[in-house]
C-alpha positions in Angstrom: 82.3 -5.1 192.0 84.6 -3.4 189.5 84.2 -2.8 185.8 86.2 -5.2 183.6 89.2 -3.8 181.9 89.2 -5.8 178.7 86.7 -4.5 176.2 88.0 -5.9 172.9 85.3 -8.5 172.7 82.4 -6.0 172.5 83.6 -4.8 169.1 83.5 -8.2 167.4 80.8 -8.3 164.7 77.8 -10.5 165.3 76.9 -13.4 163.0 73.5 -12.9 161.4 72.3 -16.4 162.5 73.1 -15.6 166.2 71.3 -12.3 166.1 68.2 -13.9 164.4 68.2 -16.6 167.1 68.4 -14.0 169.8 65.6 -12.0 168.3 63.4 -15.0 167.8 63.9 -16.1 171.3 62.6 -12.8 172.6 59.6 -13.0 170.2 58.8 -16.5 171.4 59.1 -15.5 175.1 56.9 -12.4 174.5 54.3 -14.6 172.8 54.1 -16.8 176.0 52.6 -13.8 177.8 54.9 -13.9 180.8 56.3 -10.4 180.4 52.7 -9.0 180.2 51.9 -10.1 183.8 51.9 -7.1 186.1 53.4 -9.1 189.0 56.2 -10.3 186.7 56.9 -6.7 185.6 57.0 -5.5 189.3 59.4 -8.3 190.3 61.6 -7.5 187.3 61.8 -3.8 188.2 62.6 -4.7 191.9 65.3 -7.0 190.7 66.7 -4.3 188.4 66.9 -1.9 191.3 68.7 -4.4 193.5 71.2 -5.1 190.6 71.9 -1.4 190.1 72.5 -1.0 193.9 74.9 -4.0 193.8 76.8 -2.4 190.9 76.8 1.2 192.1 80.6 1.5 192.6 81.3 -0.3 189.4 78.9 2.1 187.5 80.6 5.1 189.0 84.1 3.7 188.2 83.1 2.8 184.6 81.6 6.3 183.9 84.7 7.9 185.4 87.0 5.9 183.2 85.0 6.8 180.1 84.3 10.5 180.8 86.2 11.3 183.9 83.0 12.4 185.5 83.1 13.8 189.1 81.8 11.2 191.6 78.8 13.5 192.4 77.8 13.9 188.8 78.3 10.2 188.1 75.9 9.2 191.0 73.3 12.0 190.6 73.0 12.0 186.8 73.6 8.3 186.1 72.3 6.4 189.1 70.0 8.6 191.2 67.7 9.4 188.3 67.4 5.7 187.5 66.2 5.0 191.1 63.6 7.8 190.7 62.3 6.2 187.5 62.1 2.7 189.0 60.5 4.0 192.2 57.8 5.9 190.3 57.1 2.9 188.1 56.8 0.5 191.1 54.5 2.9 192.9 52.1 3.4 189.9 52.5 0.3 187.7 49.3 -1.4 188.8 47.2 1.7 188.1 49.0 2.4 184.8 48.3 -1.1 183.6 44.6 -1.2 184.4 41.9 -0.8 181.7 40.7 2.7 181.8 36.9 3.4 181.4 36.0 6.2 179.0 32.7 7.6 177.7 30.6 6.1 174.9 28.4 8.0 172.5 24.6 7.8 172.7 24.6 6.3 169.2 26.3 3.2 170.6 23.9 2.7 173.5 23.9 0.3 175.3 27.8 0.2 175.3 30.8 0.7 177.6 34.2 1.8 176.3 37.7 1.0 177.6 41.3 1.7 176.9 43.6 -1.2 177.6 47.4 -0.5 177.6 49.3 -3.4 176.0 53.0 -4.0 175.5 54.2 -3.6 172.0 56.5 -6.6 171.9 60.2 -6.7 171.2 61.9 -3.3 171.5 65.3 -1.9 170.5 66.9 0.7 172.8 69.9 2.6 171.5 71.8 4.7 174.0 74.1 7.7 173.7 77.5 8.3 175.1 77.0 11.5 177.1 75.0 9.8 179.9 75.9 6.2 179.0 74.2 4.4 181.9 71.0 6.2 182.7 70.0 7.0 179.0 70.1 3.2 178.4 68.6 2.0 181.7 65.9 4.7 181.8 64.2 3.7 178.6 64.7 0.0 179.6 62.7 0.7 182.8 59.8 2.1 180.7 59.9 -0.8 178.3 59.9 -3.4 181.1 57.2 -1.5 182.9 54.9 -1.7 179.9 55.6 -5.5 179.6 58.0 -5.7 176.7 61.2 -7.5 176.0 64.2 -5.4 175.0 67.4 -5.4 173.0 69.8 -2.8 174.4 72.6 -1.2 172.5 75.0 0.7 174.8 77.3 3.4 173.3 80.5 2.0 172.0 82.2 5.4 172.7 82.1 4.6 176.4 83.5 1.0 176.4 83.8 0.6 180.2 80.2 1.5 180.7 79.0 -0.5 177.7 80.8 -3.6 178.9 79.5 -3.1 182.5 75.9 -2.8 181.2 76.4 -6.0 179.2 77.9 -7.9 182.2 75.4 -6.5 184.7 72.3 -7.3 182.6 73.7 -10.5 181.1 74.5 -12.0 184.5 71.1 -11.2 186.1 68.4 -11.4 183.3 67.6 -14.0 180.7 68.4 -13.0 177.1 64.8 -13.8 176.3 63.8 -10.7 178.3 66.8 -8.4 178.0 69.6 -8.9 175.5 72.6 -6.5 175.3 74.3 -6.1 171.9 77.6 -4.5 171.6 79.7 -3.0 168.9 79.9 0.0 166.5 76.4 1.5 166.2 76.6 2.2 162.5 77.2 -1.5 161.9 75.2 -3.2 164.6 72.0 -1.2 164.4 71.4 -1.5 160.6 72.3 -5.2 160.9 69.6 -5.7 163.6 67.0 -3.7 161.7 67.7 -5.6 158.5 67.4 -9.0 160.2 64.4 -8.4 162.4 61.2 -6.3 162.6 61.2 -4.7 166.1 57.9 -3.5 167.6 59.4 -0.2 168.8 62.7 1.6 168.5 63.9 4.1 171.1 66.9 6.2 170.0 68.7 8.9 171.9 71.4 10.7 170.0 72.2 13.1 167.2 69.7 14.5 164.7 71.4 13.0 161.5 71.5 9.4 163.0 68.0 9.8 164.3 66.7 10.7 160.9 68.5 7.7 159.3 67.0 5.3 161.9 63.5 6.8 161.4 63.9 6.4 157.7 64.9 2.8 158.0 62.2 2.1 160.5 59.6 3.6 158.2 60.2 0.9 155.6 58.6 -1.6 158.0 56.3 0.8 159.7 58.1 0.4 163.0 57.2 3.1 165.5 60.1 5.1 166.8 60.9 7.5 169.7 63.7 9.9 168.9 65.3 11.9 171.7 67.6 14.3 169.8 68.9 17.7 170.5 69.4 21.1 168.9 70.4 24.5 170.0 68.7 25.3 173.3 68.4 29.0 174.0 68.5 30.8 177.4 66.9 34.2 177.8 68.0 36.6 180.6 65.7 39.6 180.7 66.0 42.9 182.6 64.0 41.7 185.6 66.1 38.5 186.2 67.8 37.7 189.5 71.3 37.9 188.0 73.2 36.2 190.8 70.9 33.2 190.8 70.7 33.1 187.0 74.5 33.0 186.8 74.8 30.1 189.2 72.0 28.0 187.7 73.1 28.6 184.1 76.7 27.8 185.0 75.6 24.6 186.7 73.4 23.5 183.8 75.9 24.4 181.1 79.1 22.9 182.6 77.5 19.8 184.1 79.2 17.0 182.2 81.3 19.6 180.6 78.4 20.8 178.5 77.8 17.3 177.0 74.1 17.4 177.8 71.4 17.5 175.2 69.4 20.0 177.3 72.3 22.2 178.4 71.9 26.0 177.5 73.5 26.2 174.1 73.6 30.0 173.8 72.5 33.0 175.9 70.4 35.9 174.8 71.0 38.7 177.4 69.1 41.9 177.6 71.6 44.6 176.8 70.8 46.8 179.8 71.8 44.0 182.3 74.7 42.6 180.4 77.5 44.4 182.3 76.1 43.2 185.7 75.4 39.7 184.5 78.8 39.3 182.9 80.4 40.0 186.2 78.2 37.5 188.0 78.8 34.8 185.5 82.6 35.2 185.4 82.6 35.2 189.2 80.5 32.1 189.4 82.7 30.1 187.0 85.8 31.1 189.0 84.0 30.0 192.2 83.0 26.7 190.8 86.6 25.9 189.7 88.9 27.9 191.9 92.0 26.1 190.7 90.8 26.2 187.1 88.5 23.7 185.5 91.3 21.9 183.6 92.7 20.6 186.9 89.5 20.4 188.8 88.1 17.1 190.2 84.6 18.6 189.7 85.0 18.8 185.9 84.4 16.2 183.1 86.5 15.5 180.1 85.4 15.4 176.5 84.4 11.9 175.3 86.9 11.4 172.5 89.5 13.0 170.3 87.2 13.6 167.4 84.6 15.5 169.5 87.4 17.4 171.3 88.9 18.6 168.0 85.4 19.8 166.8 85.0 21.8 170.0 88.4 23.3 169.7 87.5 24.6 166.3 84.7 26.6 167.8 87.1 28.6 170.0 88.0 31.1 167.3 84.5 31.7 166.1 83.7 34.7 168.4 85.2 37.1 170.8 86.8 35.2 173.7 85.5 36.7 177.0 86.7 33.9 179.4 88.3 30.5 179.1 89.6 29.0 175.9 92.3 26.9 177.7 92.6 23.3 176.8 94.6 20.1 177.6 95.2 17.8 174.6 96.3 14.9 176.8 93.3 14.9 179.1 90.8 16.1 176.5 89.6 19.0 178.6 88.4 22.4 177.5 87.8 25.1 180.2 84.4 26.7 180.5 84.5 29.3 177.7 82.4 32.3 177.1 82.3 33.3 173.4 80.8 36.7 172.6 78.9 37.6 169.4 79.7 34.7 167.1 78.5 35.2 163.6 74.9 33.7 163.3 76.0 31.7 160.3 79.1 30.3 161.9 79.2 26.6 163.0 79.1 27.5 166.6 75.7 29.1 166.1 74.4 26.6 163.6 75.5 23.3 165.2 74.6 22.0 168.6 77.7 22.9 170.7 77.4 19.9 173.1 80.5 21.0 175.0 81.8 23.6 177.5 81.6 26.6 175.1 78.7 29.1 175.8 77.9 31.5 172.9 76.4 34.8 174.0 74.4 37.5 172.1 72.7 40.6 173.4 69.3 41.9 172.4 67.4 45.1 172.8 63.9 44.0 171.9 62.2 40.6 172.3 61.7 40.4 168.5 65.5 40.6 168.1 65.9 37.5 170.3 63.1 35.7 168.6 64.8 36.2 165.2 67.9 34.5 166.5 66.0 31.6 167.9 64.0 31.2 164.7 67.2 30.3 162.9 67.3 27.0 164.8 63.6 26.4 165.6 62.1 23.7 167.8 64.9 23.3 170.3 64.9 20.4 172.8 64.9 22.9 175.7 64.2 26.5 176.4 65.1 28.6 179.5 63.9 32.0 180.6 65.2 33.9 183.6 62.8 36.6 184.5 60.9 37.8 187.6 58.1 39.2 185.3 55.3 36.6 185.1 53.8 38.2 182.0 57.1 38.0 180.3 57.5 34.3 181.4 54.1 33.4 180.0 54.7 35.3 176.8 58.0 33.5 176.0 56.7 30.1 177.0 53.5 30.6 174.9 55.1 32.0 171.7 58.0 29.6 171.2 57.9 25.9 170.2 60.3 23.7 172.2 60.4 20.2 173.8 60.7 21.1 177.5 62.0 24.0 179.6 62.3 25.8 182.8 61.7 29.3 184.3 64.5 30.6 186.4 66.5 27.3 186.3 68.1 24.9 183.9 68.3 21.1 183.2 66.4 20.0 186.3 63.2 19.4 184.3 64.9 16.1 183.2 65.2 15.0 186.8 61.4 15.0 187.3 60.1 11.6 186.2 56.5 13.0 186.5 57.2 15.3 183.5 57.3 14.1 179.9 60.7 14.4 178.3 60.9 14.7 174.6 61.4 17.0 171.6 59.4 18.5 168.8 60.4 18.8 165.1 64.1 18.4 164.7 64.6 17.9 168.4 62.8 14.6 168.4 59.4 12.8 168.6 57.7 10.9 171.4 58.2 11.1 175.2 60.1 9.4 177.9 59.9 9.3 181.7 57.4 7.9 184.1 53.9 7.3 182.8 54.8 9.0 179.5 57.6 6.4 179.0 55.1 3.6 179.9 52.7 5.0 177.3 55.5 5.2 174.7 56.2 1.5 175.0 52.5 0.6 175.1 49.8 0.2 172.5 46.5 1.6 173.8 43.9 -0.9 172.7 40.4 0.5 172.3 37.5 -1.8 173.3 33.8 -1.2 173.3 31.4 -3.7 174.9 27.8 -3.6 173.8 24.9 -5.0 175.7 22.3 -7.2 173.9 19.3 -6.4 175.9 18.3 -3.5 173.7 18.6 -3.8 169.9 15.6 -2.1 168.1 15.0 -3.1 164.5 14.5 0.5 163.5 18.2 1.3 163.5 18.9 -1.2 160.7 18.1 -0.9 156.9 15.9 -0.1 155.4 16.5 3.4 156.9 13.5 5.5 157.7 13.2 9.3 157.6 12.6 9.3 161.4 15.9 7.5 161.9 17.7 10.0 159.7 16.2 12.9 161.8 17.1 11.1 165.0 20.7 10.4 164.0 21.2 14.1 163.0 19.9 15.2 166.4 22.0 12.7 168.4 25.2 13.5 166.5 24.9 17.2 166.2 
């Protein structure tokens, strides 16, 4: 299968009536209870896996057309992680869905308490452009696992992938279960939210857009999950294995040409190891792209002209150590090392989200923490150190969404870990059981027996009952 070449139709505006009809059809289907059945969920996930397998080549082709991703990156970061998510859900869905027994207080005796995970209903999933397939399908897997129906909004910035998602899901799933809506996000999403009260909204993207969606959702008390971003720092201390650090930082940073929400945004390097680390990092970059990244088949392009021009504006905001080359025709910027940019400059205030790596040196941990404090609550944090006490100190003292010790970005590839931010980097979690919980309402149930019901616990209350309740509840 190949991705279609004509994408003009996906930018046509929707009529309000057609959207209302689509939304209501999902509400009616959910009310029937079919999507709640565990066997139905399992069969849906199995079908989704088969469909993704059938469309593998088309997915890779679409992503390459939109972002010029290397084939390896297109498969590993867009398709492989989707299989991991589906496989984990299929393996555990029955246990995740079971009522869970929990303890009951003595004051409620004789009672038993349960927690029952229930689907929330009709959900809206809004995907970003940087990983246009997996960051749409991943949340969809969680929503379906929990028993919901879903509207899916792929990123219009990647028209080939957006059209493919629409064709793939539209041809294989009823709109009452999964409905793909296309078009400009700033038009379609408010239109949907004005017309229909969703039961959950899952958004991956920028902080400003995330804030506006949360604000709009709050009007109707719609729960939201926001997977945002921020400036993710990376520490290299004096004990780090510098050769390994250079390779793993370079991989995590220039994967997808830096267009990754958890890519290292800037480095904080202990001054005493800077000279050695600089040599290792430069050598690593040259070994990754021996003919130069601009002409490399293992390097991704920038998504569009607007983003490309923003990234180019960062190139003069620090001392250029390496890189800085660009290709206006192919929208490519070489891996760039930018030394000592002003802490108030855009490159140190905005999420870079591109192939430019800002670098500062530090002498004392407090110096590094002061820099991090200017952009608190990053989505990711990385520490390269062989000192376990230093590792624990950094991990314990900083607030961040997720992170790694002596590696980068691979925490996202573990579906058994929650993925989410804190503060400005987002709210809520995705992946595996955590994604299932995000799209579930955990209903609390207590069942009381009737074989024991002493009159003494009811009014009029006695002094003895007062003493007893104080003893039981202290």
